[in-house]
C-alpha positions in Angstrom: -43.7 7.7 10.6 -42.2 9.4 7.5 -39.8 7.4 5.4 -38.0 10.4 4.1 -36.7 13.6 5.6 -33.6 15.5 6.5 -31.5 15.9 9.5 -28.7 18.3 10.2 -26.8 20.7 12.5 -24.9 23.9 12.4 -21.5 24.3 14.1 -19.3 27.3 14.7 -15.7 27.0 13.4 -12.5 28.9 14.3 -11.0 28.7 10.8 -12.2 30.6 7.6 -15.1 29.0 5.6 -13.0 29.2 2.4 -10.5 26.7 3.8 -13.1 24.1 4.4 -14.8 24.5 1.0 -11.3 24.3 -0.7 -10.7 21.0 1.0 -14.0 19.5 -0.1 -13.8 21.0 -3.6 -10.4 20.0 -4.6 -8.4 18.3 -1.9 -10.7 15.6 -0.3 -7.8 13.2 -0.7 -6.2 15.0 2.3 -9.1 14.3 4.7 -7.9 10.9 5.7 -4.6 12.5 6.9 -6.6 14.8 9.2 -9.5 12.6 10.3 -7.8 9.2 10.2 -9.8 7.8 13.0 -12.9 7.9 10.9 -12.0 8.4 7.2 -9.6 5.7 6.0 -9.4 6.8 2.3 -11.0 8.8 -0.5 -10.4 7.9 -4.1 -11.6 9.3 -7.4 -13.7 6.8 -9.3 -14.7 9.0 -12.2 -13.6 12.5 -13.1 -11.1 14.3 -10.8 -10.9 15.9 -7.4 -12.5 19.3 -8.3 -14.9 18.8 -11.2 -18.7 19.0 -10.7 -20.2 15.5 -11.3 -17.0 13.6 -10.4 -17.5 10.3 -8.5 -15.5 9.5 -5.4 -15.4 6.5 -3.0 -15.0 7.2 0.7 -13.8 4.5 3.1 -15.0 5.2 6.7 -15.0 3.8 10.2 -18.1 4.6 12.3 -18.4 2.8 15.6 -18.3 -0.9 14.8 -19.0 -0.3 11.1 -16.4 -0.1 8.4 -17.9 0.9 5.1 -17.7 2.7 1.8 -19.7 5.5 0.4 -19.7 6.0 -3.3 -20.9 9.5 -4.2 -21.4 11.9 -7.0 -20.4 15.4 -6.0 -22.0 18.8 -6.9 -20.3 22.1 -6.0 -21.9 25.4 -5.4 -19.1 28.0 -5.3 -21.4 30.9 -4.5 -22.7 29.2 -1.3 -19.5 27.3 -0.6 -21.5 24.0 -0.6 -20.5 20.5 -1.6 -23.4 18.0 -2.1 -22.5 14.3 -2.0 -25.2 12.3 -3.6 -24.9 8.6 -2.6 -24.7 6.0 -5.3 -23.6 2.9 -3.4 -22.4 1.8 0.0 -23.3 0.1 3.2 -25.9 2.8 4.1 -28.0 1.6 1.2 -29.0 -1.5 3.2 -31.1 1.0 5.2 -31.8 3.9 2.9 -33.1 4.2 -0.6 -31.5 7.6 -1.0 -28.8 9.4 0.9 -27.4 12.9 0.2 -24.9 14.7 2.5 -24.4 18.5 2.2 -21.5 20.4 3.6 -22.1 24.2 3.4 -19.7 26.7 4.9 -20.4 30.4 5.5 -18.3 33.3 6.9 -20.1 35.5 9.4 -17.7 38.2 10.4 -14.9 36.6 12.3 -16.8 33.4 12.8 -17.3 30.6 10.3 -20.2 28.2 10.4 -20.7 24.8 8.9 -24.3 23.7 8.0 -24.2 19.9 7.8 -27.3 18.2 6.4 -28.4 14.8 5.2 -31.4 14.2 3.0 -32.6 10.6 3.1 -35.3 8.1 2.4 -35.5 5.0 4.6 -36.1 1.6 3.2 -38.8 1.0 5.9 -40.3 2.6 9.0 -38.0 0.5 11.3 -34.8 2.3 10.1 -33.5 5.1 12.3 -32.7 8.5 11.1 -29.1 8.8 10.1 -28.0 10.7 13.3 -24.7 8.8 13.5 -23.8 9.9 10.0 -24.4 13.5 10.9 -22.1 12.8 13.9 -19.5 11.6 11.5 -19.8 14.8 9.4 -19.4 16.9 12.6 -16.3 15.0 13.7 -14.7 15.3 10.2 -15.3 19.1 10.1 -14.1 19.5 13.7 -11.0 17.5 12.9 -10.3 19.8 9.9 -10.9 22.9 12.1 -8.3 21.6 14.7 -5.9 20.9 11.8 -6.3 24.4 10.3 -5.8 26.0 13.8 -2.4 24.2 14.2 -1.1 25.2 10.8 
């Protein structure tokens, strides 16, 4: 069994791709207001909200687990992608490396989100991070519902 790999999904969205990327690029602090059932807070640890290389700490609730995810963010404006490279947090009990990618694209009247996690397990007994992809999906769907109401 491979210790490293990637897992992900693609979902269709009702709202424009630009709105999602704008939130991830400069307004991540608003996400707990929209997805409060899962994201309890986001704070800047180093840098600021929109600078490539800034470090943020996410506080999340996933099933029975309450945890933190300290990440260094990279932005790709051309592809509307935010890459969150894990630095510290509860998932590092199970994974040696953990990188989440949120990429948004506009295809005519439809937007899509490509949500991917690249990871390396600590050992073969660790499951793939399906539940964290589920958290990414929930967060993006919560944002889509919020944009639809506005």
